[in-house]
C-alpha positions in Angstrom: -15.2 19.3 7.0 -17.1 22.6 7.1 -19.1 23.5 4.1 -18.0 27.1 3.9 -14.7 28.3 2.6 -13.9 30.0 5.9 -14.4 26.9 7.9 -15.0 27.4 11.6 -13.4 25.5 14.4 -14.6 22.0 15.2 -16.0 23.2 18.5 -18.1 26.1 17.1 -21.9 25.9 16.8 -21.6 26.7 13.1 -19.7 23.4 12.4 -22.0 21.4 14.7 -25.0 22.7 12.7 -23.8 20.9 9.6 -24.2 17.5 11.2 -25.9 18.0 14.5 -29.5 18.7 15.5 -31.2 19.7 18.7 -30.8 16.2 20.2 -27.2 15.7 19.2 -25.6 14.1 16.1 -27.9 13.7 13.1 -26.7 11.1 10.6 -26.7 12.6 7.1 -28.6 10.5 4.5 -26.5 9.3 1.5 -28.3 9.2 -1.9 -26.2 6.3 -3.3 -27.2 7.0 -6.9 -26.4 10.7 -6.6 -23.0 9.9 -5.0 -22.2 7.4 -7.7 -23.0 10.1 -10.2 -20.5 12.4 -8.5 -17.9 9.6 -8.7 -18.6 8.6 -12.2 -18.5 12.2 -13.4 -18.6 13.2 -17.0 -18.2 9.6 -18.3 -20.9 7.9 -16.3 -22.4 6.4 -19.5 -19.0 4.9 -20.5 -18.4 3.5 -17.0 -21.9 1.9 -17.1 -21.1 0.3 -20.5 -18.0 -1.3 -19.0 -20.0 -2.4 -15.9 -22.4 -4.2 -18.2 -19.6 -5.8 -20.2 -18.0 -7.0 -17.0 -21.3 -8.6 -15.9 -21.5 -10.5 -19.2 -18.0 -12.0 -18.6 -18.3 -12.6 -14.8 -17.5 -16.3 -15.3 -13.8 -15.4 -16.1 -13.3 -14.9 -12.3 -13.9 -18.6 -11.9 -12.0 -19.5 -15.1 -8.9 -17.9 -13.7 -8.9 -20.6 -10.9 -10.1 -23.6 -12.9 -8.6 -23.4 -16.4 -5.1 -24.3 -17.4 -2.7 -21.4 -18.0 -3.0 -21.8 -21.8 -6.7 -22.0 -21.8 -7.0 -19.1 -19.4 -4.8 -17.0 -21.7 -7.1 -17.8 -24.7 -10.2 -17.0 -22.6 -8.7 -13.6 -21.7 -7.8 -12.9 -25.3 -11.3 -13.8 -26.5 -12.9 -11.5 -24.0 -10.6 -8.6 -25.0 -11.4 -9.0 -28.6 -15.2 -9.3 -27.9 -15.0 -6.2 -25.7 -13.2 -4.3 -28.5 -16.3 -4.9 -30.6 -18.4 -2.9 -28.1 -16.2 0.1 -28.6 -15.0 0.4 -25.0 -11.3 -0.3 -25.7 -10.9 2.0 -28.7 -12.3 5.2 -27.3 -9.0 7.0 -27.2 -8.1 6.5 -30.9 -9.1 8.9 -33.7 -12.5 8.5 -35.1 -11.2 8.1 -38.7 -9.6 4.9 -37.7 -12.7 3.5 -35.9 -12.0 4.9 -32.4 -14.0 7.2 -30.2 -11.7 10.3 -30.3 -11.9 10.8 -26.6 -8.9 10.3 -24.3 -10.8 10.9 -21.2 -13.4 8.3 -22.1 -10.7 5.7 -22.7 -9.2 6.3 -19.2 -12.6 6.1 -17.6 -13.3 2.8 -19.4 -10.0 1.4 -18.4 -10.3 2.3 -14.7 -13.8 0.8 -14.5 -12.4 -2.4 -16.1 -10.4 -2.8 -12.9 -13.5 -3.9 -11.1 -13.2 -7.3 -12.9 -10.6 -9.8 -13.8 -7.3 -8.0 -13.8 -5.7 -10.2 -16.5 -8.4 -8.8 -18.8 -7.5 -5.3 -17.7 -3.8 -5.7 -18.3 -4.3 -7.4 -21.6 -6.4 -4.4 -22.7 -3.7 -2.1 -21.4 -1.0 -3.8 -23.3 -2.9 -4.0 -26.6 -4.6 -0.7 -26.7 -2.7 1.4 -24.2 0.9 0.5 -24.7 1.1 -1.0 -28.2 -1.6 1.1 -29.7 -0.7 4.2 -27.7 2.9 4.0 -28.9 1.9 3.8 -32.5 -0.6 6.7 -32.0 1.7 9.0 -30.1 5.1 8.2 -31.6 4.0 7.4 -35.1 2.8 9.6 -38.0 -0.1 9.3 -40.4 1.6 6.6 -42.4 1.8 4.4 -39.3 -1.8 5.3 -38.2 -3.2 4.3 -41.5 -1.2 1.0 -41.5 -2.0 -0.2 -38.0 -4.6 1.6 -36.0 -7.9 0.2 -37.5 -6.6 -3.3 -37.2 -5.3 -3.1 -33.7 -8.4 -1.3 -32.4 -10.5 -4.3 -33.4 -8.0 -6.8 -32.1 -7.4 -8.2 -35.6 -3.7 -7.2 -35.1 -2.3 -8.1 -31.7 0.9 -6.4 -30.6 3.2 -5.8 -27.7 5.3 -3.0 -26.3 9.0 -4.1 -26.1 10.8 -1.5 -24.0 12.0 -3.2 -20.7 15.2 -5.2 -20.8 16.5 -7.6 -18.2 19.6 -5.6 -17.5 18.3 -2.0 -17.3 14.7 -1.9 -16.0 13.7 1.7 -15.5 16.9 3.1 -17.1 15.5 3.2 -20.6 18.2 5.5 -21.9 20.8 2.7 -21.4 18.9 0.0 -23.4 21.2 -2.5 -25.1 19.1 -3.3 -28.1 20.5 -1.6 -31.2 18.9 -0.5 -34.5 21.5 0.2 -37.1 20.6 2.0 -40.3 21.8 0.2 -43.5 21.8 3.0 -46.1 22.3 0.7 -49.0 19.2 -1.4 -48.2 17.3 1.5 -46.6 16.6 -0.8 -43.6 17.1 -0.9 -39.9 18.9 -3.9 -38.5 17.6 -4.7 -35.0 20.0 -6.6 -32.8 20.1 -7.8 -29.2 23.7 -7.0 -28.4 24.2 -9.0 -25.2 22.2 -11.4 -23.0 20.9 -8.8 -20.6 19.6 -6.7 -23.5 16.8 -9.2 -24.1 13.4 -7.7 -23.9 11.7 -9.1 -20.8 8.3 -9.2 -19.1 6.7 -8.1 -22.3 2.9 -8.6 -22.2 1.4 -10.4 -25.3 4.8 -11.5 -26.4 4.8 -15.1 -25.3 1.8 -16.2 -27.5 -0.4 -13.6 -29.1 1.5 -10.6 -30.5 2.3 -10.5 -34.2 4.1 -7.1 -34.1 6.2 -5.4 -31.4 7.0 -1.7 -30.9 10.7 -2.2 -30.1 12.7 0.5 -28.3 16.4 0.5 -29.4 19.5 2.6 -29.6 19.5 4.2 -33.1 22.9 4.1 -34.8 23.2 6.1 -38.0 26.5 6.5 -39.9 28.4 5.2 -36.9 26.9 7.7 -34.5 24.3 6.9 -31.7 21.2 9.1 -31.7 19.7 7.6 -28.5 16.6 5.5 -28.0 13.9 5.4 -30.7 10.9 3.1 -31.4 10.4 0.7 -34.3 7.6 -1.5 -35.5 9.0 -5.0 -35.8 7.1 -8.1 -36.9 7.8 -11.0 -34.5 5.3 -13.7 -35.6 3.9 -14.9 -38.8 1.3 -17.7 -38.9 1.8 -18.2 -35.2 5.6 -18.9 -35.5 8.5 -16.5 -34.7 9.8 -14.5 -37.6 13.3 -15.1 -38.9 15.9 -13.8 -36.5 13.3 -13.5 -33.6 13.6 -15.7 -30.6 10.6 -15.8 -28.2 10.5 -17.4 -24.7 7.6 -17.6 -22.2 8.3 -15.9 -18.9 6.3 -18.7 -17.3 4.1 -18.5 -14.2 3.9 -15.2 -12.3 2.7 -14.2 -8.9 -0.6 -13.1 -10.7 -2.0 -12.0 -14.0 -1.4 -15.4 -15.5 -4.0 -14.7 -18.2 -1.4 -12.4 -19.7 1.3 -14.0 -21.8 4.4 -12.3 -20.8 7.5 -13.2 -22.7 11.1 -12.5 -23.6 12.4 -11.4 -27.0 15.8 -11.5 -28.7 16.6 -10.1 -32.1 19.4 -11.4 -34.3 19.9 -8.9 -37.1 16.2 -8.6 -37.8 15.7 -6.3 -40.8 12.8 -3.9 -41.1 12.2 -1.2 -43.7 13.0 2.5 -43.1 9.3 3.4 -42.6 9.2 1.1 -39.6 10.7 3.8 -37.4 8.0 5.7 -35.5 9.1 9.2 -36.6 6.9 11.8 -34.9 10.0 13.3 -33.2 12.9 12.2 -35.5 13.5 10.9 -38.9 16.3 9.1 -40.9 16.3 10.1 -44.5 16.8 7.5 -47.3 20.3 8.8 -47.6 21.0 8.1 -44.0 20.8 11.6 -42.5 19.3 11.9 -39.0 16.9 14.8 -38.6 14.9 16.0 -35.5 13.3 19.3 -34.6 14.4 18.7 -31.0 18.2 19.2 -31.0 19.0 18.2 -27.4 19.0 14.4 -27.2 17.9 14.3 -23.5 15.0 16.7 -24.2 14.1 14.6 -27.2 14.1 11.4 -25.1 12.0 12.8 -22.4 9.6 14.4 -24.8 9.1 11.0 -26.5 8.5 9.3 -23.2 6.2 12.1 -22.0 3.7 11.3 -24.8 3.3 7.8 -23.3 2.1 8.8 -19.8 -1.4 7.6 -20.5 -0.4 4.1 -19.4 0.9 5.5 -16.2 -2.3 7.4 -15.6 -4.4 4.3 -16.3 -2.4 2.1 -13.9 -2.9 4.6 -11.1 -6.6 4.6 -11.7 -6.8 0.8 -11.9 -5.0 0.5 -8.6 -7.5 2.9 -6.9 -10.5 1.0 -8.4 -9.0 -2.4 -7.3 -8.9 -0.9 -3.8 -12.6 0.0 -4.1 -13.4 -3.7 -4.8 -11.5 -4.8 -1.7 -13.2 -2.1 0.5 -16.6 -3.0 -0.8 -16.2 -6.7 0.1 -14.6 -6.0 3.5 -17.1 -3.3 4.5 -20.1 -5.5 3.5 -18.7 -8.3 5.5 -18.2 -6.1 8.5 -21.8 -5.1 8.3 -23.1 -8.7 8.5 -20.4 -10.6 10.5 -20.9 -10.6 14.3 -18.4 -11.5 16.9 -18.5 -11.3 20.8 -21.1 -9.6 23.0 -19.7 -6.1 23.4 -22.6 -3.8 24.3 -25.5 -6.2 25.0 -25.8 -9.8 26.2 -28.4 -11.1 23.8 -26.5 -10.5 20.5 -23.0 -10.4 19.3 -21.6 -7.2 17.9 -21.2 -6.3 14.2 -17.6 -6.0 13.2 -17.9 -2.5 12.0 -19.3 -1.4 15.3 -15.9 -2.0 16.9 -13.8 1.1 17.1 -10.7 -0.8 16.0 -12.4 -2.2 12.9 -13.6 1.3 12.0 -10.0 2.6 12.4 -8.7 -0.2 10.1 -11.2 0.3 7.2 -12.7 3.8 7.3 -9.5 5.9 6.9 -8.7 3.7 3.9 -12.1 4.4 2.5 -11.6 8.1 2.9 -8.2 7.9 1.2 -9.8 6.0 -1.7 -12.2 8.8 -2.2 -9.4 11.4 -2.0 -7.3 9.5 -4.6 -10.4 9.0 -6.8 -10.9 12.8 -7.1 -7.2 13.3 -7.6 -7.2 10.7 -10.4 -10.2 12.6 -11.9 -8.0 15.7 -12.1 -5.1 13.8 -13.6 -7.3 12.2 -16.3 -8.9 15.5 -17.1 -5.5 17.2 -17.6 -4.2 14.4 -19.7 -7.3 14.6 -21.9 -6.8 18.4 -22.4 -3.1 18.1 -23.2 -3.3 15.1 -25.6 -6.4 16.6 -27.3 -4.7 19.9 -27.8 -7.1 21.8 -25.6 -4.1 22.9 -23.4 -0.6 23.5 -24.8 2.7 24.4 -23.3 5.9 22.5 -22.3 5.6 23.4 -18.7 2.0 22.1 -18.4 3.2 18.9 -20.0 6.0 18.5 -17.4 3.7 19.3 -14.6 1.3 16.6 -15.8 4.1 14.1 -16.1 5.0 14.8 -12.5 1.4 14.6 -11.3 0.8 11.4 -13.1 3.9 9.8 -11.7 3.0 10.8 -8.2 -0.6 9.7 -8.3 0.4 6.4 -9.9 2.8 5.8 -7.0 0.4 6.7 -4.2 -2.5 5.0 -5.9 -0.8 1.7 -6.4 0.8 1.7 -3.0 -2.6 2.4 -1.6 -4.1 -0.6 -3.4 -1.5 -2.9 -2.0 -2.0 -1.7 1.5 -5.8 -1.6 1.3 -6.2 -5.1 -0.2 -4.0 -6.6 2.5 -5.9 -4.8 5.3 -9.2 -5.8 3.9 -8.1 -9.4 3.6 -7.1 -9.5 7.2 -10.3 -7.7 8.2 -12.3 -10.6 6.7 -10.3 -13.2 8.8 -10.0 -16.7 7.5 -12.9 -16.2 5.0 -10.7 -13.6 3.2 -8.1 -16.3 2.6 -10.4 -18.3 0.4 -9.9 -17.7 -3.4 -13.7 -17.5 -3.9 -13.7 -14.3 -1.9 -11.5 -12.5 -4.4 -8.7 -11.3 -2.2 -6.2 -13.9 -3.5 -6.6 -12.7 -7.0 -6.7 -9.0 -6.0 -3.5 -9.3 -4.0 -1.6 -11.3 -6.6 -2.8 -9.4 -9.6 -2.3 -5.9 -8.3 1.1 -6.5 -6.6 3.0 -5.7 -9.8 1.2 -2.3 -10.2 3.7 -0.8 -7.9 6.5 -1.5 -10.3 5.2 -1.5 -13.8 4.8 1.7 -15.8 7.7 2.8 -13.6 8.9 1.7 -10.2 7.1 3.9 -7.6 10.3 5.1 -6.0 11.8 6.1 -9.4 8.6 7.9 -10.3 8.8 9.9 -7.1 12.3 10.9 -8.1 10.7 12.4 -11.3 8.3 14.3 -9.1 11.1 15.7 -7.0 13.0 16.7 -10.1 10.1 18.8 -11.3 9.8 20.5 -7.8 13.5 21.2 -7.5 13.8 22.7 -11.0 10.4 24.3 -10.8 9.6 22.7 -14.2 12.1 25.1 -15.8 13.1 24.9 -19.5 16.0 22.7 -18.3 13.7 20.1 -16.9 13.7 17.8 -19.9 17.4 18.2 -20.5 18.7 17.1 -17.1 19.7 13.6 -16.2 20.2 12.7 -12.5 23.7 14.3 -12.2 22.6 17.3 -14.1 19.7 17.8 -11.7 22.1 17.8 -8.7 24.3 20.4 -10.3 21.3 22.5 -11.4 19.7 22.5 -7.9 23.0 23.1 -6.2 23.9 26.0 -8.5 21.4 28.1 -10.4 18.2 27.0 -8.6 19.2 26.4 -5.0 18.9 30.0 -3.8 15.4 30.2 -5.3 14.4 26.9 -3.7 15.8 27.9 -0.3 14.2 31.3 -0.4 10.8 29.8 -1.3 11.0 27.1 1.4 12.5 28.9 4.4 10.5 28.5 7.5 10.0 32.3 7.7 8.7 32.5 4.1 6.5 29.5 4.6 4.8 31.1 7.6 4.4 34.3 5.7 2.8 32.5 2.8 0.3 30.6 4.8 -0.5 32.9 7.8 -3.5 34.4 6.1 -5.3 31.0 6.3 -4.3 30.4 9.9 -6.1 32.3 12.7 -4.0 34.3 15.2 -0.6 33.6 16.7 2.6 35.6 16.7 4.1 33.3 14.1 0.9 33.0 12.1 0.3 29.5 13.5 -2.4 29.3 16.2 -2.1 25.9 17.9 -5.9 26.1 18.7 -6.9 26.5 15.0 -9.9 24.2 14.2 -8.8 20.7 13.3 -11.7 20.5 10.8 -10.7 23.7 9.0 -9.6 22.7 5.5 -7.3 25.6 5.3 -5.5 24.5 8.5 -5.3 20.9 7.1 -3.8 22.1 3.8 -1.4 24.5 5.5 0.0 21.6 7.6 0.6 19.6 4.5 2.0 22.5 2.5 4.4 23.4 5.3 5.7 19.8 5.5 6.1 19.6 1.7 8.1 22.8 1.3 10.2 22.4 4.5 11.2 18.9 3.2 12.0 20.3 -0.3 14.2 23.0 1.2 16.0 20.4 3.2 16.8 18.5 0.0 18.1 21.6 -1.7 20.3 22.4 1.2 21.8 18.9 1.3 22.4 18.9 -2.4 24.2 22.3 -2.2 26.3 21.2 0.8 27.5 18.1 -1.1 28.4 20.0 -4.2 30.1 22.7 -2.1 32.2 20.0 -0.6 33.3 18.8 -4.1 31.5 15.5 -3.8 30.6 13.4 -6.8 27.1 14.4 -7.9 26.0 10.8 -8.0 27.2 10.2 -4.4 25.5 13.4 -3.3 22.2 12.2 -4.8 22.5 8.8 -3.3 23.0 10.2 0.2 19.9 12.4 0.0 17.7 10.0 -1.9 15.5 9.2 1.1 14.9 12.9 1.6 14.1 13.3 -2.1 11.4 10.6 -1.9 10.0 12.0 1.3 9.7 15.5 -0.2 8.0 14.2 -3.4 5.6 12.0 -1.4 4.7 15.0 0.8 4.0 17.1 -2.3 1.6 14.5 -3.8 -0.1 14.1 -0.4 -0.8 17.8 -0.5 -2.2 17.7 -4.0 -4.5 14.8 -3.1 -6.0 16.7 -0.2 -6.4 19.8 -2.4 -8.3 17.8 -4.9 -10.6 16.4 -2.2 -11.2 19.8 -0.7 -11.9 21.4 -4.1 -14.4 18.7 -4.9 -16.3 19.1 -1.6 -16.4 22.9 -1.9 -17.8 22.7 -5.4 -20.8 20.6 -4.2 -24.2 22.3 -3.3 -25.1 22.2 0.4 -26.9 19.1 1.5 -26.4 15.7 3.0 -24.1 14.6 0.1 -21.7 17.5 0.8 -21.8 16.8 4.6 -21.0 13.1 4.0 -18.1 13.9 1.7 -16.8 16.6 4.2 -16.7 13.9 6.9 -14.6 11.7 4.6 -12.4 14.6 3.6 -11.7 15.5 7.3 -11.0 11.9 8.1 -8.5 11.7 5.2 -6.8 14.9 6.1 -6.4 14.2 9.8 -5.4 10.6 9.2 -2.7 11.8 7.0 -1.4 14.3 9.6 -1.7 11.6 12.3 0.3 9.1 10.3 3.3 11.6 10.3 2.7 13.4 13.6 6.2 12.6 14.7 7.6 14.9 11.9 5.1 17.6 12.7 6.0 17.5 16.4 9.8 17.5 15.6 9.3 20.6 13.5 7.2 22.5 16.0 3.8 22.2 14.1 2.1 20.0 16.7 2.0 20.1 20.5 1.6 16.8 22.3 -1.9 17.9 23.4 -2.9 18.8 19.8 -1.5 15.5 18.5 -3.7 13.7 21.0 -6.7 15.8 19.9 -6.2 14.8 16.3 -6.3 11.1 17.2 -9.5 11.6 19.2 -11.0 13.5 16.2 -10.0 10.7 13.8 -11.8 8.2 16.1 -14.8 10.5 16.3 -15.0 10.9 12.6 -14.9 7.1 12.2 -17.9 6.8 14.5 -19.8 9.4 12.4 -19.0 7.7 9.1 -19.7 4.2 10.3 -23.5 4.4 9.6 -22.8 5.6 6.1 -20.2 3.0 5.3 -22.4 0.7 3.4 -23.8 3.5 1.2 -20.3 4.9 0.6 -19.0 1.6 -0.8 -22.2 1.0 -2.8 -21.6 4.3 -4.5 -18.4 2.9 -6.1 -20.8 1.0 -8.3 -18.9 -2.3 -8.3 -21.2 -4.8 -10.1 -22.4 -7.4 -7.6 -21.2 -10.2 -10.0 -17.7 -8.8 -9.6 -17.8 -9.0 -5.8 -18.4 -12.8 -6.0 -17.6 -13.5 -2.4 -20.6 -15.6 -1.3 -19.1 -16.0 2.2 -18.6 -12.3 2.7 -21.3 -10.3 0.9 -24.8 -10.7 2.2 -27.7 -8.9 3.8 -26.7 -5.9 5.9 -27.1 -6.3 9.6 -29.3 -4.0 11.7 
């Protein structure tokens, strides 16, 4: 990618000057330490603390394969408690309770923890992110004083009991009920039917003493929607009266985490057990809340818990870094077949196909890293009170949902491709891919199923994060878009308007779209993704309006256009990812580091366009010749990046002990 804002065409001398010399292509030199500094960012010191802690507990990677499930769980718990003593797990909690008072630092620490054993990562997420985060964000000072200092040290272990067998992502329909008994001033927690049992709850099967239980609040015979309650579930290692606990058993991965099921049979807790930041039940049994609309209240409550979603997205991206580091290092030492000379077999990474398999994934990992950096920064600002405003909160919820979806899907795809790229050696457990595949697979569905999360993204786009955003359920959104908002959406996303909005960044052409614009011009790349996004969004709005105009049931209308909704949301997040990468490269000073990242940014952008070139051709944005030119440029960029690949993965800073992989990671070939 060109280093200037007004990037020239790929064929101009100006662009060639960035990476070419008098004798042709000149390979930029990567300063690994400097690049790692760019990636580690503000929290480099925190990330290095976690790296050192991971190295101290490297043996857990073998323990995961050799210990019994019970012993492995105990090993993971011990590591989590010992890490808590270093301060790395409590960085997001208030200083007055023993925390670090820095949300951004806590996210950086969690992401980096994903370089190691992922059961440890998830155990940390359950204890400090979900359980601790719920008490911090949904509770008030009384709850903070009672619980935070003990949970930060691991003295008090807890769990986050939201998900139920029968409802999954539909949290508003939970079947667990909390009924207020005004005479006793207690809440009575009850599992009303079998599919209302809490399920897949981390820490529940063995270690948790307390649960944050999400239940339908009933006061004076009236339902007030879902609220959260602190409920003891164990005492002295045994279930409390009225609490039934069952182990979920072996899972595909993450068997160091004790997932379990919970049932409540009229379990009584005092009135102060309700986490009451957003609502209160008085001793006399009067329900009070500053947020009158129940839907808005519900979404506001859930919106405070997005830190877990942000952390899972970052963890998925970092797990992909581990896989890419292993596969790239293997490709730089493993030889196969005599391709260009008779006396020696070729290194895997010198093959064009192998470059095509790994290097676009490497470029996308960098792109997602910089996007995650933006998400974490915005979350820190909002939760710390640096930035305020309901619309900013909604935009962050949408961005976090989208990056979590793309980041975890990327992890699944990347780990599989890297495993295959290492052949039979990648199938051995010692080489980490077995654990990486098994342990990250669930990332695509916890903290929100990715398709459901992309529907949240689309909801924000279609309603333009209006004041109605938090009030609308699925049916309400359909009616809103088909009525009040549709003309605005259609006007904004008409082809004519799109071309008007982006023509200033596209050179020449009667329609503002010069088919000969430089492929390596970041403004061209961004304009392509912006056009796709907004054209898709307009298509969704038109389909919703058409269905409502035909008097169809709103649910049926939404079901029919759901695939278009997901496609539009995904296109939106893809554009944001590229914007984050472009912004990062533009902010760097001129030099080899910038040139190297520009190459990666170009590869990511053109690979993204190439992957959906059928859509761009169908909608008149690519000719056949230009589509072929993009594919040639992708291959050319892979060849330019190949000599840098080892340095680019080294800059991730994965501790060598976390790579393990004695069969795959060795001296780099010539």
